[in-house]
Steps between C-alpha positions, in 0.01 A plus 500: 500500500155509341206421724359153432149514355253280686310242294204357691138398448414870519688556170276257313202665336228370273347740252148456369447510123431873468788604728744299291378651172510854640845449649645341184286633210784457251472122533145516366481792258860582409593864553268763648547823303268795448341399169762655271615154386280230337627238747426707811298328768173687449472346151588156632204534739269564205655212308449255786128578508470496122676163476211340686251658259701375202501148641122513511490606133742222403272250670212629287330718761460874436602684182515850650711656775441852628770713663454841654753718677367803685703694760749209533222249565516204261178311422515176299181313406483176304202291394649159567367232730548700819696387804318221689313702765616295795864571409485872416700601808747210485588554134623855564644459850616145557837410348521200268125504442348510151343307216820488296641210699236281338640447149161377383362850551802702385713290264724775371460782746686829518581447869515190711623593845190647663675823601394774254180649643626448856793728417261758354287481813793532741653794311177700470356745749156392378408171331147382422400176325151412380388177335174418323399149394180297489303821567673538836764756603754549775727794589805537725702812585858531629740772611874433472414129465289486816135393463269779617170384353364168377153526356237231505414308187205677335278461191618702199374573149842619384693310234730232634867578546748663735564863584815613679576857602815619678706806583878442520642591840678834459725425796655223288459647150610855576386787279364251248312591187336267247610564143231405252761418232637209703156366586391518136814311396418228752139484381603479136728207575212319668266546202770410245549172682129435540311573175130529581564676830391863548652715774329829581737749665335819623244476221736415213479147359798289392482174304700311238405281206847395381695438819876551483473640147306791650768536768779548246288734290447710813873497581643582157400773260393343168756703306782337702397141422740323263223256399145408611483337843535122504229363731499132599270318742506149642386307804633686804724725290469818293773710338517821297818603317624793293814710453553872546648708220677732741552323833837338573422275794270204560163566666284230661163491671454170679214351699421187699140414584409863434778639722735754340847359571690827461833332582443208263591152615518152352226557240659818365843336486342204318338734247827681424676168450219345293470804273871486413487124440194526274643787293834320453325183385260686270778683313754220535756749632681510833435871556625657822227501767544873567448579130184289486346666804618856442205746498248224574181597683311198623241382749454151640231362728490148639281315749667275754362269766587640845773742386795577726607865503812644654308739727150572630466780242540239223731701272721206393403141423714231659303194384673271252200269449159562342343244736227238461720258302598762240859559381731759657443869436810506280393203291140619472597846372762351266252254350234768454723756326687231305170395342275806495754774422665281237161438334418871511827602334455244223155647427615864530815530293499883500515512878771233500701709254460809721630307801799372303588850375484624861734222613752575225489872584557422870787269409667772293462757777629258764814425299561869443471563873679187624842662543356813661280293736795292617709807578201670666438202727864493603492873574179463701643209698820690576314821582265326741802392701694826501266797477221637713230552238291219644449474873318171512260360759558189707233286336697512174865544584704250304197318357377619159270199459319538831121529468406862546299594805188710458648770725843514331561850364768676297515880526658667196630842600740765375790661683702408807295703750164352400626143478682551830179606678305201366785258571520608863121495543405179318409157631820315415313169488270583208598840355791560262630823345640557150677835458506672162784731401344809349214492251456171312516484122187562292453157335208597277542341156815308599555124470568248775870544430500818709395304811832316493718790386371749759652424840206635701238294314720191481548501878132577562397208277744274685373619840141416400608178323261557210719448195309184405156602628324529836533136602785585739411861582671563832276776636123498497479880531720737297468854632627813326600740779593844369464858617166674446655765274554543126822295497338225706201488267733477200687206653168325564402549138832367371480189721139429402606539135774241554260249655230560236753462220665179617307346789132604466384182676639646825238772470226277360533262795494780758859506627594865436413787739578864575590580862303789645690699761360791704532853367454661841557437868265690731572475873463658838640393836253212533440360151661460158293458182648413161307637202505369144301783344400860550156390623659279768728791603200731548314232698804442723533873580131514591536193720804626692377862507726777616816549292656158451843458344471420127783339305491438125709205385672574169675165460527153647847577633354771724290250692690347788523119522304508827212664316541309175436165671134597537460571128637163387359298789143432610381838370661470156300659218546354155341599171489203260609558142223363277446456127185584310431239233335764282845647428787286371842528660635636170236775496564580865876531458467692175272756664705558815854438372478559124518817293130594498595823676183703444259221608701434813528871574121540476453201730735643761333841492152346534604276788741730678479499878576851619715503814436787736784732595685366806467832675122468475511145631689607810289812559 
């Protein structure tokens, strides 16, 4: 019989604000991560500080924000009104304290719950805040959320505003590294949503004159635009719309009060509905909604009084009302598009004709594929019940429509031994495994029909739930896990080709990664070091001295599950797959997968990484 657990006053414990944040960081910043993903915690820390600077700009105070990152120290300086000097410490260390509770001061703020900078403070090994206003300044310093220094108020000739510097705690964010690409993307979104604002990041200035129009121009190569971007502005709403010539799926960029709602929400759903309704009414045809929205690339930004998000990280809007006596979000977006988009199309008949031709083309393709799609769905449904290609995780089992968690991951691997190692090592709560059978098909130049006819791709599409776009994407992180040899590299290339060809928004929105696994294990009787490169192997040998045992891993299947758990757990190393806007997807695929043999051969020769002879490595 199990021993009864005592439950007394001694079991009751009260945590102070910083202890609670440090014990449950996911409640405040989503997932932790090492910086390889755009929604990793270290970027959320920057965002929380920046949000306060943006609120100052929105209120008409401070047109420039400066950001510097040096040796993992982040420094953010705005030229707003400055924190009231008597509250400098409270604002960054006392929960539920801030100016945003007073709607007179912050009518349509990015954040309303008074938590953001407190979370940054608690999760940083060093945090310093300085405020200047009315020619007076005050400074306070913290370590791990604990106040270590509170300066006296002193005269200052510096410009008014607030300066925050912090270093993320490396005991929480392990092996983290800031990636400039993700920070620049964040900064660009801020300036697109706030024309007139300049953000200086490590000496490079970012600003926007045309708002969301600039955003779409930055996202889509001009040669892929079906027609010039439609750009509409109103009170508390702005939209930009175009269609891709080559992309199959829908792509949306949505924002609320300047916050990038990467998982959409009520405003994005309202836009999708309103766009279909407006197009149907304009042409007087009851076109299928999927044909109307196929290949659309759009951005929507709205401002809402006291928005309600579905998490502290504010990735999905839950509010149904605009607030302050205004209509619902749905009605407001419907009214705006129903009037403004309709007027635009009447004045721009060429663009309207382009949209109609796109709809008719999508309709034709859908009808041609309808029979194949129905059979493919039935096969996928049957296969998911009877085969072992997908070993799902608990957060998704039996629930395709469940909101994806930021830490949900699907590993795509090849072969029984590799998938077996990952399956036995994974976190069954959040990590799933999809096992390929042999090398996937090269889809370069093929149509969407192949996705349904090829069993591997049909089942992969069903596992991800992306047939109709990313709205119901089941896994936030899609990780290609193949051997670090020629065959493994080829499989990677074929999978990336598949995603680029049919689901490029997965890559554009930062969901696709390559798993890095160690090439060597260096160990003696006391210590084991896993090395991901030749340089790390040499350093490990020098550290252990003597003649340590050196093992070279040739494939994922050679790594035991007991070891593999480290490489897909806290110490996971992921390389994000990113797109360069300077090159179109068509150009990219043509170069790597087309028939330009000599150009590709020259590229390979010029970029070849010479691997040393194994005998030399072990010498």
